[in-house]
Structures are given as C-alpha cells and as structure tokens.
C-alpha positions in Angstrom: -14.1 1.4 -46.0 -17.5 -0.3 -45.4 -16.0 -3.7 -46.2 -13.0 -3.1 -43.9 -15.3 -2.1 -41.1 -17.2 -5.4 -41.4 -14.0 -7.3 -41.7 -12.9 -6.0 -38.4 -16.0 -7.2 -36.7 -15.7 -10.6 -38.4 -12.3 -11.2 -36.9 -12.1 -14.0 -34.3 -12.1 -12.6 -30.7 -8.8 -14.4 -30.0 -7.1 -12.8 -33.0 -8.4 -9.3 -32.0 -7.0 -9.9 -28.5 -3.7 -11.0 -29.8 -3.3 -8.0 -32.1 -4.3 -5.5 -29.3 -1.9 -7.2 -26.9 1.0 -5.9 -28.9 0.1 -2.3 -28.2 1.5 -0.6 -25.2 -0.4 2.2 -23.2 3.0 3.6 -22.3 3.6 4.6 -26.0 1.8 7.8 -26.9 0.8 6.8 -30.4 -0.2 3.3 -29.4 -2.2 4.6 -26.5 -4.0 7.0 -29.0 -4.6 3.9 -31.3 -6.1 1.9 -28.3 -8.4 4.8 -27.5 -9.7 4.9 -31.2 -10.1 1.1 -31.2 -12.3 1.4 -28.0 -14.9 3.2 -30.2 -15.3 0.3 -32.6 -17.8 -1.8 -30.5 -18.6 -2.8 -27.0 -16.3 -5.9 -27.3 -13.4 -3.8 -28.5 -14.1 -1.3 -25.7 -13.8 -4.0 -23.1 -10.6 -5.4 -24.7 -8.9 -2.0 -25.0 -9.8 -1.0 -21.4 -7.9 -4.1 -20.1 -4.7 -2.7 -21.9 -5.3 1.0 -21.3 -5.9 0.6 -17.6 -3.6 -2.4 -16.9 -0.8 -0.2 -15.5 -1.5 2.8 -13.3 1.0 5.2 -11.7 -0.1 7.5 -8.8 2.4 10.1 -7.8 1.7 11.9 -4.5 0.3 15.1 -6.3 -2.1 13.0 -8.3 -3.1 10.8 -5.4 -3.7 14.0 -3.3 -5.9 15.6 -6.1 -7.9 12.4 -6.3 -8.5 12.3 -2.6 -9.6 15.9 -2.5 -12.0 15.5 -5.4 -15.2 13.4 -4.9 -15.8 13.2 -8.7 -12.2 11.9 -9.2 -12.5 9.4 -6.3 -15.6 8.0 -7.8 -13.5 6.9 -10.8 -12.0 4.3 -8.5 -14.5 3.8 -5.7 -17.9 3.9 -7.3 -19.5 0.4 -7.5 -19.8 0.8 -11.3 -16.2 2.1 -11.7 -14.5 0.5 -14.8 -10.9 1.4 -14.1 -9.9 -0.7 -10.9 -10.9 -4.1 -12.2 -8.4 -3.9 -15.1 -5.4 -2.6 -13.1 -2.9 -5.3 -12.6 0.2 -3.2 -12.0 0.1 -0.3 -9.6 2.9 2.3 -8.8 2.6 4.7 -5.8 5.2 7.4 -5.4 5.2 9.5 -2.3 8.7 10.5 -1.2 7.5 12.5 1.8 4.9 9.9 3.0 2.5 12.8 3.8 -0.3 11.5 1.4 0.2 8.0 2.4 -0.6 8.9 6.0 -4.1 10.0 5.0 -6.5 7.2 6.1 -8.6 7.8 2.9 -5.6 6.7 0.8 -6.0 3.1 2.1 -9.6 3.2 1.3 -8.9 4.4 -2.2 -6.2 1.9 -2.9 -8.4 -1.0 -1.5 -10.4 -0.7 -4.8 -7.7 -2.2 -6.9 -8.2 -5.9 -6.0 -6.7 -7.5 -9.1 -3.2 -6.0 -8.7 -0.4 -8.5 -9.0 2.5 -6.1 -9.5 3.0 -3.4 -6.9 5.6 -0.6 -6.6 5.6 1.7 -3.6 8.4 4.3 -3.4 8.9 6.5 -0.4 12.2 7.6 1.2 11.0 9.7 4.2 13.1 9.0 7.3 10.7 9.1 10.2 10.9 9.7 13.9 9.9 7.2 16.5 6.6 9.0 16.8 5.9 9.1 13.2 6.5 5.5 12.4 3.7 4.4 14.8 1.2 6.1 12.4 2.6 4.5 9.3 -0.5 2.4 8.7 -0.3 2.3 4.9 2.6 0.0 4.7 1.2 -2.2 7.3 -2.1 -2.5 5.3 -0.4 -3.7 2.1 -0.5 -7.5 2.9 -4.2 -7.2 3.6 -4.9 -5.1 0.5 -2.7 -7.0 -1.9 -2.3 -10.5 -0.5 -2.2 -12.0 -4.0 0.6 -10.0 -5.6 3.4 -11.8 -7.2 5.9 -8.9 -7.8 6.7 -6.3 -5.1 9.0 -3.3 -5.3 9.1 -1.4 -2.0 11.1 1.6 -0.8 10.2 2.3 2.8 11.3 2.0 6.5 10.6 -0.6 9.2 10.6 -0.3 13.0 13.0 -3.3 13.2 14.3 -6.2 11.2 11.7 -8.6 12.7 8.9 -6.4 11.3 10.5 -6.2 7.9 10.8 -10.0 7.7 7.3 -10.6 9.0 6.0 -8.1 6.3 7.8 -10.1 3.6 6.3 -13.4 4.7 2.8 -11.9 4.6 2.7 -12.3 0.7 2.2 -16.0 0.1 2.2 -15.8 -3.7 5.3 -13.5 -4.0 7.7 -14.5 -6.8 9.8 -11.3 -7.1 10.8 -8.9 -4.4 12.9 -5.7 -4.6 13.1 -4.2 -1.1 14.9 -1.0 -0.3 14.5 -0.6 3.5 15.6 1.8 6.1 16.2 0.4 9.6 16.4 2.0 12.9 19.8 3.1 14.3 19.3 1.4 17.7 19.2 -2.4 17.7 15.8 -4.1 17.9 15.0 -5.5 21.4 13.6 -9.0 20.6 13.2 -11.9 23.0 15.3 -14.9 22.0 12.1 -17.0 22.6 10.4 -15.4 19.6 12.7 -17.2 17.2 12.9 -20.8 16.3 15.7 -23.0 14.8 19.4 -22.6 15.4 20.3 -21.8 11.8 17.7 -19.0 11.4 17.8 -17.9 15.0 19.1 -14.5 14.1 16.8 -14.0 11.1 13.2 -15.4 11.1 10.6 -14.9 13.8 8.7 -17.9 15.0 6.3 -19.4 12.3 7.6 -17.0 9.6 8.7 -18.6 6.3 9.5 -16.9 3.0 7.0 -17.6 0.3 7.8 -20.9 -1.5 7.1 -19.2 -4.9 9.8 -16.6 -4.3 12.2 -16.7 -7.3 14.0 -13.4 -7.2 15.0 -11.4 -4.1 16.9 -8.2 -3.8 17.3 -6.3 -0.5 19.1 -3.1 -0.2 19.5 -1.1 3.0 18.8 2.6 2.3 20.3 3.7 5.6 19.6 4.1 9.3 17.1 6.4 10.9 17.1 7.6 14.5 14.6 6.5 17.0 13.9 10.1 18.1 11.2 10.6 20.9 
C-alpha cells in the first residue's frame, strides 16, 4: 500500500487529469470515488473539484433555501468560495418563477462567471403586470455573456424582445428555446426594422451569433396581456 501511495503521487499530472476526466459526478459511485480522491493531496483536491462542481443544478426549493441561509449563500458568494469558479454547466428550475423574482437570486447567480452551458426552466404564464418585473431573464445576457449553449423555457413580452435576447449572446453555438408569446400582436414601428428580407423578423442592428450551429425554437403557447 505504501508503494502504491507513492506511485499515485509520481504519476504525471496530465495522466491523472485524464484518468479523473472519465469519472462523472452524476454517477453515485463515481462521485464517491472523486470525493475520496480529493483527499489524496492538494493537487488531487483541485483536480477533483473541477469535476465534482462542474455541473450544478438549482431547483427552486434549493435556490430558496440558499437565499434564506447566510451560511449557504456564502458557499457561492464569499470571496474565497471554491464552488463557483468550477461550475461550467448551470441548471435553474423554477416553474412558478416565484424564486426567480427575488432580486437576491440575480446577485447569487452572478457568482458563476465561468458558466458556458446554461439551462433555465420555467413555465409560468404571467399577466401584463407580472412580466414587467421579470428581471431575471433580462439579466442573463449580462450575467452569462460568454455562454455557448443555452436551453431556456420562459416567456417574452413580444417577438422583438425574444429575438433581441437571442442576439445578446455573441458566442452562442447551441440554442434550445421554448417560449411563450403574448396573445395580442406586438405593436412595433416599421422603422425599427431593416432589410426587406428580414423586415418581419429582426430588429434594427440585431444579428444572430455567427457561431450559432444548432437552433431549436418551440412556442409553448400564448399568454394573455391582462391588466
């Protein structure tokens, strides 16, 4: 055992990284193995953290619990927090949109600066008054301007807003958008569009990301512009 312990330390860093990369944090047994490997040394701790925390899922109930607990919030917002820098794939699920309306939610999510894959799932059909306060979705281009893959289930005030939102991610390669649009047609001035070919689609100065390779758009339904 003593010799095997030293053998593990003597392995080239590139080889250790390659071996660990074949383990998935989604698998229960492999996650336990990664946790054990993190105790080998400081180097192994850093390498395993990159895998263990690479994918993070925040359902509404967990997100709410974190926001209500200062100690839990510190795991993500403290200057010395070790989880956020390693998260590259983030999934947020809030079907009622109640938690996402909390301003503290935006502050918390802003700590994940290295996210390249983002999934946001919500299917709440709002009233006209509610959508004006849906700031979380509007903040996503600012919070995650460098993402390459986006899966989003949400609603937009009109088609122009939806297209402008998509164009706000310059590095986007894959987009899976499930969107609900208002029942009444959008009132948009014809002067806000350019080009005869795209006159019904793209607002002035708005262009899809050149890096976009996969695009899927599904209309979830129509919601009423209730006062």
